[in-house]
N, C-alpha and C positions, 0 to 999 in steps of 0.2 A: 237533502230532501229525497224521500223515496219516490219512485216514479208513480205518476197518477194517470190513470186511463179513464176516459169518459165515453160511455156508450150512448149513442144518440142516433135516432133515425133521421136520415137526410130530409124526409118529407115533413118532419116536425120542426120546422124552422124556428118558431117562437120559443119552443122549449130549448132548442140548441143554443140560440142566441143568449138566452137568459142564463143558462148554466155557464157558458163561456165568460160572459161578463162577470158573473158572480165569482168565479175562480180568479180571473184577472184582477179584480178589486182586492183580493186577498194576497196577490202576488204568488199564486200557486201555478207552477208550470204543469201542463197536462198534454196528453195525446188524445186526440179525438178519434174514436173508433166508429166508423159507419156501421150502425146496427143492421143486422140481416132483417129484411122485411119479410116476415113469414107469409104474408099474403101473396107474395110474388113467386114463391117456391113452386116449381112444377109438381103435380101430384105424384109423378114417378119418383122424384127426389124425396118427397115426404115419405112415401112407402118404403124407400130404401133405408132411411135413417131411423124411422120410428118403429118400435117393436110391433110385430104383427098383432092385430086385434086391439091395439091401444089407440085411443083418441086423444089428441092434444090440440089445443087452440093454436092457430097459426102464429099468434103473437108470442105464445110461450115457446114455440119452436124457434122463432127468430131470436128471442132473448137468450135461449140456451146456446145457440150457435154463436151469438155475438160474444158471450162471455168466454166460450171456448177459444175464440180467436185471440183474446187477451192472454189466456194461458199459454197458447202456442208462442206468442211473442215473448213471454217471460222465459220459456224454455230456450228459445232460439238465442236470446241475449243473456241467458243465465242471470236473470234478475232475482235476487234473493227474496225480495218482497215487493208488493205493489199495492197501491190503493186503487180500488175499482169503484167508480161512481156511475150512476145512471142520471139522466138529464133532469129528473125531478128532485135530486138531492140538493139540500141546502146545508152548508157547513157553518159551524161556529166560527166566529172571528179568531178564536184561539187555535183553530186547526192548522193554520200555516206554521205557527211556532211548534206545534206538536210534530208535524211532518218533518221539520228541520231537525228536531231532537230525537225522534224515534229511532231506536236501535233495531236493525234487522234481527228477527227472532226465529228460533226453531221451536218455540214453545206452543205453537198452534198450527193448524191448517188454515182456519178462517178466524178473523177477529173483526167484529162488527162495531162500527162507530155509532151505530144506532140499529135497532132491530125490533121486529115484532116480538111480542111476549109469548108467542105460540107458534105451532106449526100445524100440519093437517092431522096430527095425532093428539094434540092437546097443548097445555101450557108448557113453557120452557122456564127452567129455573137456573140460578147461578149459585156457585159454591162460594160463600163468603170468605172461606179460609184459603182457597186456592186461587191466587192471583199473582201475575208477574208484572213487573214494572217495565213498561215500554218506553217511557220518557218520564222525566221528573213530574210528579203529580198525576200521572196517568197509569192506572193499574187495570189490567185486563183479566177478568174473572172467567174461570172455567164454567161452561154451560152444560146442562144436562142433556141437551139435544140441539140440533140445528134449527134456528129460527127461520121463519118464512120471510126472507128479506134479501134483496140484492142491491139496494140503492146506495149503500156506503159501507164497504167492507175492505179489509186488507186480506190478502192471501199470500202464503209463502210459496216459494218455488216448489217445495215438496208437495204442498197441497195442490198446486196446479198440475204437477206431474201425475199424481195419483188420480185426479179427476179426469185428465185426458186419457189415461190408460183404461178407464172404465166409462168412457163417455157414450159409447154406442152399444146397442141401439138405445134411442131415447125412450124412457119409460115415464118419467115425471118431469116437472119443471126444474129448472136449474137450482132453485132454492129448496128442494126436497131431497133428502139424503138417505132415508131408511132402507132404500133398495140397494144401496151401494155396498159391495162386498168387502169393505176394509174399514178399520177403525178411523174415526175422524175426531180431531181435537178442535172443539169450538170454544172461542172466547169472545168476550164483549166488554167494551167500555161502558160501565153501568152508571157511575157518577164520578166525574161529569162525563156525559156522552158528548159527542162532537158533531152530530148530524141530525137533521130532521128532513122533512119533505116539503116541497112547495105545493101550491094549489094544483099544479099540473098533475099531481099524483091522483087526484080525484077522477081523472079521465085516463083509463089504462089502455095501453097498446098491446098488452099481453093477456087480457081477459075481457069479459063482457062488462066490466065495471064502468059505469058512467055516472057522474054526479056533477055538482057545481058548488062553488064556494058559497053561494047564497043559501044553499040548503043546509049548511052547517049551523047547529045551534051555538049560541054564545060566540058568534063569529069574531066579534071585536076583541074577545079575551084570548083568542087562539094565537095571538102574536107573542104571548108570554108563556114560556115553558112551565111556569109554576101552575098554570091553569090545569095541566094534565095531572100534576101531583095532587092537587085539591080534588079533582074529579075522582081519582082512584081512591082517595080517602073517603069521600062521600059514599062511594059504591062498596066500601069495605073490601076492596079487592085483595089487599094484602092478607087480611084475616081469612077470607075464603080460600085463597090459594095456599096459605100455610096449612090449612086443614087437608087440602088435597095432597100436599107434600107428605104429610104424615101417613096418609092412606097408601101412597105409592111406595114409601119406605117399608111399611108393614107388609105390602104385597111383594116386596123384593124387586120392584121395578126401578127404584133408585137406590144407590149404594148407601148402606148405613155408615154412621160415623162422619158424615158430611153435614155442614150447615147450609142446607139448600134453602134459598130465599127466592120468592117470586120476582121475576123480572119486572121493572117498571114498564109502563105503557111505552111502546115504541112506534115508529113510523107515524108520528103525529104531524098533522098539517099545521104549519105556522103561516099565518096570513100576513 
């Protein structure tokens, strides 16, 4: 089984207890990483590590530094690949078998077990024809860009090394990549994916987002992953995104000769 790291704030005891119990129930060994609490960082430290003139939420700074600590441990121990989870992640019961069977790969820098279908620049697509088998029944597709997500992803040793080499100064959140001066290979498990988020995701420690489970429409249906597929169908999401793909290819913003397909909705809250 590849090493699993869990990022969790010490002060968020409920979230920490629930993710630990969740992983133990599946028989997944993990290392708990105390997240950096961005609110406690001295102003002079923030000024030292953040690019001058750049504003970042304290939670985003803490999240960034916490993930860097995992990458440092990977380099120190020469771990070829690791799974990184945040404490709002919830895994499929099949994930334990996947982690036992997955083969360390050099075919990506990041591979997401679940991800948003967009980033700060727009939608993210996957190439239907470019996929590698990580374990029997699980294929990781090449993505057009890096999705805005860090709750459940695998990273290779090379991916960790490159990110550490270009970690400072901080310019953007850890899950934004367009400012980095090197090519990055992004992949994702599209179907089946192996992760979702819990209701804890509605209250963020890295942004101003604050919500409640009660505010979600169709709350009782959200325990079923098929709900999100039906919602996308009703919204004609695939049709709208496919038209966008064609426009990007015509504009030269996506390579021609690829079968780019819209990503399914990700980071969905399962109640």
